[in-house]
TORKOL-4160 file (C-alpha; in steps of 0.2 Angstrom, whole numbers, padded with zeros to 4 digits, m for minus):
242
<pt num="1" X="m0146" Y="0169" Z="0342"/>
<pt num="2" X="m0128" Y="0164" Z="0341"/>
<pt num="3" X="m0133" Y="0146" Z="0335"/>
<pt num="4" X="m0144" Y="0154" Z="0322"/>
<pt num="5" X="m0130" Y="0165" Z="0315"/>
<pt num="6" X="m0118" Y="0150" Z="0314"/>
<pt num="7" X="m0131" Y="0140" Z="0304"/>
<pt num="8" X="m0134" Y="0154" Z="0292"/>
<pt num="9" X="m0115" Y="0156" Z="0290"/>
<pt num="10" X="m0113" Y="0138" Z="0285"/>
<pt num="11" X="m0127" Y="0139" Z="0273"/>
<pt num="12" X="m0119" Y="0155" Z="0265"/>
<pt num="13" X="m0103" Y="0146" Z="0263"/>
<pt num="14" X="m0111" Y="0131" Z="0255"/>
<pt num="15" X="m0118" Y="0143" Z="0242"/>
<pt num="16" X="m0102" Y="0152" Z="0237"/>
<pt num="17" X="m0089" Y="0138" Z="0239"/>
<pt num="18" X="m0081" Y="0133" Z="0223"/>
<pt num="19" X="m0087" Y="0116" Z="0215"/>
<pt num="20" X="m0069" Y="0109" Z="0218"/>
<pt num="21" X="m0072" Y="0110" Z="0237"/>
<pt num="22" X="m0085" Y="0098" Z="0236"/>
<pt num="23" X="m0076" Y="0085" Z="0225"/>
<pt num="24" X="m0076" Y="0072" Z="0238"/>
<pt num="25" X="m0095" Y="0072" Z="0240"/>
<pt num="26" X="m0099" Y="0054" Z="0237"/>
<pt num="27" X="m0114" Y="0059" Z="0225"/>
<pt num="28" X="m0101" Y="0068" Z="0213"/>
<pt num="29" X="m0094" Y="0056" Z="0200"/>
<pt num="30" X="m0086" Y="0069" Z="0189"/>
<pt num="31" X="m0081" Y="0087" Z="0187"/>
<pt num="32" X="m0081" Y="0095" Z="0169"/>
<pt num="33" X="m0078" Y="0111" Z="0160"/>
<pt num="34" X="m0068" Y="0119" Z="0147"/>
<pt num="35" X="m0051" Y="0114" Z="0153"/>
<pt num="36" X="m0042" Y="0105" Z="0168"/>
<pt num="37" X="m0041" Y="0123" Z="0176"/>
<pt num="38" X="m0059" Y="0127" Z="0173"/>
<pt num="39" X="m0070" Y="0113" Z="0180"/>
<pt num="40" X="m0086" Y="0122" Z="0182"/>
<pt num="41" X="m0099" Y="0108" Z="0183"/>
<pt num="42" X="m0102" Y="0093" Z="0193"/>
<pt num="43" X="m0113" Y="0077" Z="0193"/>
<pt num="44" X="m0113" Y="0060" Z="0186"/>
<pt num="45" X="m0101" Y="0054" Z="0173"/>
<pt num="46" X="m0116" Y="0051" Z="0161"/>
<pt num="47" X="m0121" Y="0069" Z="0163"/>
<pt num="48" X="m0103" Y="0074" Z="0159"/>
<pt num="49" X="m0102" Y="0064" Z="0143"/>
<pt num="50" X="m0119" Y="0071" Z="0138"/>
<pt num="51" X="m0113" Y="0088" Z="0141"/>
<pt num="52" X="m0097" Y="0085" Z="0131"/>
<pt num="53" X="m0108" Y="0078" Z="0116"/>
<pt num="54" X="m0119" Y="0093" Z="0116"/>
<pt num="55" X="m0108" Y="0107" Z="0120"/>
<pt num="56" X="m0091" Y="0109" Z="0111"/>
<pt num="57" X="m0084" Y="0120" Z="0124"/>
<pt num="58" X="m0083" Y="0106" Z="0136"/>
<pt num="59" X="m0065" Y="0100" Z="0134"/>
<pt num="60" X="m0061" Y="0091" Z="0150"/>
<pt num="61" X="m0069" Y="0078" Z="0162"/>
<pt num="62" X="m0061" Y="0073" Z="0178"/>
<pt num="63" X="m0067" Y="0057" Z="0187"/>
<pt num="64" X="m0070" Y="0059" Z="0206"/>
<pt num="65" X="m0075" Y="0041" Z="0211"/>
<pt num="66" X="m0074" Y="0023" Z="0206"/>
<pt num="67" X="m0089" Y="0018" Z="0195"/>
<pt num="68" X="m0097" Y="0002" Z="0189"/>
<pt num="69" X="m0106" Y="0006" Z="0173"/>
<pt num="70" X="m0105" Y="0005" Z="0155"/>
<pt num="71" X="m0105" Y="0021" Z="0144"/>
<pt num="72" X="m0109" Y="0024" Z="0126"/>
<pt num="73" X="m0100" Y="0040" Z="0120"/>
<pt num="74" X="m0108" Y="0047" Z="0104"/>
<pt num="75" X="m0100" Y="0064" Z="0102"/>
<pt num="76" X="m0088" Y="0078" Z="0108"/>
<pt num="77" X="m0070" Y="0082" Z="0108"/>
<pt num="78" X="m0063" Y="0080" Z="0126"/>
<pt num="79" X="m0051" Y="0073" Z="0138"/>
<pt num="80" X="m0057" Y="0060" Z="0151"/>
<pt num="81" X="m0045" Y="0061" Z="0166"/>
<pt num="82" X="m0047" Y="0045" Z="0176"/>
<pt num="83" X="m0039" Y="0054" Z="0191"/>
<pt num="84" X="m0033" Y="0038" Z="0199"/>
<pt num="85" X="m0051" Y="0030" Z="0199"/>
<pt num="86" X="m0058" Y="0014" Z="0191"/>
<pt num="87" X="m0072" Y="0013" Z="0178"/>
<pt num="88" X="m0078" Y="m0005" Z="0176"/>
<pt num="89" X="m0093" Y="m0015" Z="0169"/>
<pt num="90" X="m0100" Y="m0031" Z="0163"/>
<pt num="91" X="m0100" Y="m0025" Z="0145"/>
<pt num="92" X="m0090" Y="m0013" Z="0134"/>
<pt num="93" X="m0085" Y="m0001" Z="0147"/>
<pt num="94" X="m0081" Y="0014" Z="0136"/>
<pt num="95" X="m0090" Y="0012" Z="0119"/>
<pt num="96" X="m0085" Y="0026" Z="0108"/>
<pt num="97" X="m0094" Y="0029" Z="0092"/>
<pt num="98" X="m0099" Y="0041" Z="0078"/>
<pt num="99" X="m0090" Y="0051" Z="0065"/>
<pt num="100" X="m0080" Y="0066" Z="0073"/>
<pt num="101" X="m0080" Y="0059" Z="0091"/>
<pt num="102" X="m0063" Y="0062" Z="0098"/>
<pt num="103" X="m0059" Y="0055" Z="0115"/>
<pt num="104" X="m0042" Y="0057" Z="0124"/>
<pt num="105" X="m0039" Y="0046" Z="0139"/>
<pt num="106" X="m0027" Y="0050" Z="0153"/>
<pt num="107" X="m0023" Y="0046" Z="0171"/>
<pt num="108" X="m0016" Y="0063" Z="0179"/>
<pt num="109" X="m0017" Y="0057" Z="0197"/>
<pt num="110" X="0002" Y="0057" Z="0202"/>
<pt num="111" X="0002" Y="0049" Z="0220"/>
<pt num="112" X="0005" Y="0031" Z="0223"/>
<pt num="113" X="m0010" Y="0025" Z="0232"/>
<pt num="114" X="m0022" Y="0022" Z="0217"/>
<pt num="115" X="m0021" Y="0020" Z="0198"/>
<pt num="116" X="m0034" Y="0025" Z="0185"/>
<pt num="117" X="m0041" Y="0010" Z="0176"/>
<pt num="118" X="m0054" Y="0005" Z="0163"/>
<pt num="119" X="m0059" Y="m0013" Z="0165"/>
<pt num="120" X="m0072" Y="m0024" Z="0156"/>
<pt num="121" X="m0076" Y="m0040" Z="0166"/>
<pt num="122" X="m0087" Y="m0047" Z="0152"/>
<pt num="123" X="m0085" Y="m0061" Z="0141"/>
<pt num="124" X="m0081" Y="m0055" Z="0123"/>
<pt num="125" X="m0081" Y="m0036" Z="0128"/>
<pt num="126" X="m0067" Y="m0024" Z="0128"/>
<pt num="127" X="m0063" Y="m0010" Z="0140"/>
<pt num="128" X="m0062" Y="0003" Z="0126"/>
<pt num="129" X="m0072" Y="0000" Z="0111"/>
<pt num="130" X="m0069" Y="0012" Z="0096"/>
<pt num="131" X="m0081" Y="0012" Z="0082"/>
<pt num="132" X="m0088" Y="0021" Z="0066"/>
<pt num="133" X="m0077" Y="0035" Z="0062"/>
<pt num="134" X="m0072" Y="0040" Z="0080"/>
<pt num="135" X="m0054" Y="0042" Z="0087"/>
<pt num="136" X="m0047" Y="0038" Z="0103"/>
<pt num="137" X="m0030" Y="0044" Z="0110"/>
<pt num="138" X="m0023" Y="0035" Z="0125"/>
<pt num="139" X="m0009" Y="0044" Z="0135"/>
<pt num="140" X="m0009" Y="0035" Z="0152"/>
<pt num="141" X="m0019" Y="0024" Z="0163"/>
<pt num="142" X="m0022" Y="0005" Z="0164"/>
<pt num="143" X="m0034" Y="m0004" Z="0152"/>
<pt num="144" X="m0039" Y="m0022" Z="0155"/>
<pt num="145" X="m0052" Y="m0035" Z="0149"/>
<pt num="146" X="m0056" Y="m0052" Z="0157"/>
<pt num="147" X="m0060" Y="m0061" Z="0141"/>
<pt num="148" X="m0057" Y="m0050" Z="0126"/>
<pt num="149" X="m0044" Y="m0037" Z="0119"/>
<pt num="150" X="m0041" Y="m0023" Z="0131"/>
<pt num="151" X="m0044" Y="m0011" Z="0116"/>
<pt num="152" X="m0054" Y="m0015" Z="0100"/>
<pt num="153" X="m0056" Y="m0004" Z="0084"/>
<pt num="154" X="m0068" Y="m0006" Z="0070"/>
<pt num="155" X="m0070" Y="0008" Z="0057"/>
<pt num="156" X="m0061" Y="0020" Z="0068"/>
<pt num="157" X="m0043" Y="0027" Z="0072"/>
<pt num="158" X="m0032" Y="0027" Z="0087"/>
<pt num="159" X="m0016" Y="0033" Z="0094"/>
<pt num="160" X="m0007" Y="0026" Z="0109"/>
<pt num="161" X="0006" Y="0036" Z="0117"/>
<pt num="162" X="0007" Y="0027" Z="0134"/>
<pt num="163" X="m0002" Y="0016" Z="0146"/>
<pt num="164" X="m0003" Y="m0002" Z="0152"/>
<pt num="165" X="m0014" Y="m0014" Z="0142"/>
<pt num="166" X="m0019" Y="m0032" Z="0146"/>
<pt num="167" X="m0031" Y="m0043" Z="0136"/>
<pt num="168" X="m0039" Y="m0059" Z="0143"/>
<pt num="169" X="m0044" Y="m0076" Z="0137"/>
<pt num="170" X="m0040" Y="m0082" Z="0119"/>
<pt num="171" X="m0039" Y="m0064" Z="0113"/>
<pt num="172" X="m0025" Y="m0052" Z="0109"/>
<pt num="173" X="m0022" Y="m0037" Z="0120"/>
<pt num="174" X="m0025" Y="m0024" Z="0105"/>
<pt num="175" X="m0035" Y="m0029" Z="0090"/>
<pt num="176" X="m0041" Y="m0018" Z="0075"/>
<pt num="177" X="m0052" Y="m0024" Z="0061"/>
<pt num="178" X="m0047" Y="m0021" Z="0042"/>
<pt num="179" X="m0055" Y="m0004" Z="0041"/>
<pt num="180" X="m0046" Y="0004" Z="0056"/>
<pt num="181" X="m0030" Y="0012" Z="0058"/>
<pt num="182" X="m0019" Y="0013" Z="0074"/>
<pt num="183" X="m0002" Y="0021" Z="0079"/>
<pt num="184" X="0007" Y="0014" Z="0094"/>
<pt num="185" X="0021" Y="0025" Z="0100"/>
<pt num="186" X="0023" Y="0020" Z="0118"/>
<pt num="187" X="0015" Y="0009" Z="0131"/>
<pt num="188" X="0016" Y="m0008" Z="0139"/>
<pt num="189" X="0007" Y="m0022" Z="0130"/>
<pt num="190" X="0005" Y="m0039" Z="0139"/>
<pt num="191" X="0001" Y="m0054" Z="0129"/>
<pt num="192" X="m0013" Y="m0066" Z="0136"/>
<pt num="193" X="m0010" Y="m0084" Z="0140"/>
<pt num="194" X="m0017" Y="m0089" Z="0123"/>
<pt num="195" X="m0013" Y="m0075" Z="0112"/>
<pt num="196" X="m0002" Y="m0061" Z="0107"/>
<pt num="197" X="0000" Y="m0043" Z="0112"/>
<pt num="198" X="m0006" Y="m0036" Z="0096"/>
<pt num="199" X="m0016" Y="m0044" Z="0081"/>
<pt num="200" X="m0014" Y="m0034" Z="0065"/>
<pt num="201" X="m0030" Y="m0035" Z="0055"/>
<pt num="202" X="m0031" Y="m0016" Z="0051"/>
<pt num="203" X="m0017" Y="m0004" Z="0047"/>
<pt num="204" X="m0005" Y="m0002" Z="0062"/>
<pt num="205" X="0011" Y="0008" Z="0064"/>
<pt num="206" X="0022" Y="0004" Z="0079"/>
<pt num="207" X="0036" Y="0016" Z="0083"/>
<pt num="208" X="0038" Y="0012" Z="0101"/>
<pt num="209" X="0032" Y="0002" Z="0116"/>
<pt num="210" X="0036" Y="m0014" Z="0126"/>
<pt num="211" X="0028" Y="m0030" Z="0120"/>
<pt num="212" X="0027" Y="m0046" Z="0129"/>
<pt num="213" X="0025" Y="m0063" Z="0120"/>
<pt num="214" X="0010" Y="m0074" Z="0121"/>
<pt num="215" X="0010" Y="m0092" Z="0116"/>
<pt num="216" X="0007" Y="m0087" Z="0097"/>
<pt num="217" X="0019" Y="m0073" Z="0098"/>
<pt num="218" X="0021" Y="m0054" Z="0100"/>
<pt num="219" X="0013" Y="m0049" Z="0084"/>
<pt num="220" X="0000" Y="m0060" Z="0074"/>
<pt num="221" X="m0007" Y="m0057" Z="0057"/>
<pt num="222" X="m0025" Y="m0059" Z="0051"/>
<pt num="223" X="m0025" Y="m0046" Z="0037"/>
<pt num="224" X="m0020" Y="m0028" Z="0035"/>
<pt num="225" X="m0003" Y="m0019" Z="0036"/>
<pt num="226" X="0010" Y="m0017" Z="0049"/>
<pt num="227" X="0023" Y="m0003" Z="0048"/>
<pt num="228" X="0039" Y="m0007" Z="0059"/>
<pt num="229" X="0051" Y="0004" Z="0050"/>
<pt num="230" X="0053" Y="0016" Z="0064"/>
<pt num="231" X="0053" Y="0004" Z="0078"/>
<pt num="232" X="0070" Y="0000" Z="0087"/>
<pt num="233" X="0076" Y="m0018" Z="0087"/>
<pt num="234" X="0076" Y="m0018" Z="0106"/>
<pt num="235" X="0069" Y="m0009" Z="0121"/>
<pt num="236" X="0076" Y="m0008" Z="0139"/>
<pt num="237" X="0065" Y="m0021" Z="0146"/>
<pt num="238" X="0060" Y="m0033" Z="0132"/>
<pt num="239" X="0065" Y="m0037" Z="0114"/>
<pt num="240" X="0051" Y="m0037" Z="0101"/>
<pt num="241" X="0055" Y="m0049" Z="0087"/>
<pt num="242" X="0055" Y="m0041" Z="0070"/>
């Protein structure tokens, strides 16, 4: 009888325990809800993205494990908290598209044992791909591409307020096409072995950030406009030639 009561007690606890208590379950990739303080759902990251696309009350998704997969994000206005975990793929890892889609990327994990990252291991694919009227804001985290720009924009807009960025191969770290706009206020942008930290083909405003020099230089031009009027002549770590 005592054994049966113990079994029943554990079953009842499982039914009433908050979702956050099961966050370390290996089958849970993400938690999501209205805010960081109200994560009321759990499941796969794909389910979280679909929920945010369909339900505008979903404002926050928090990663709960390392994931190897590509994702197309086609709607929603929400924050993705990498939470110290890594999303990587053999394609465009986060492919953000459609008018009105507004994604904010952040790594709010504060301990030293892991770092949130978005990585593309593919040839010719970016870690974050921003298309067709969508907007991405990056606050923190690491963004890397093996053989492409870490972040790429076409027909879209972006704001970078922090983070670490690294392109690969014969590509710049950040690239925007002519019909895109980007504002860079902070962040660490490393040039590749063959190219620069930023290539200006769209409209880019730079008011801050640390820029490393590639072989071609820190900033290279294809077309577009570059506004450096509010950028300081030096930073505490590196100097960006202006």
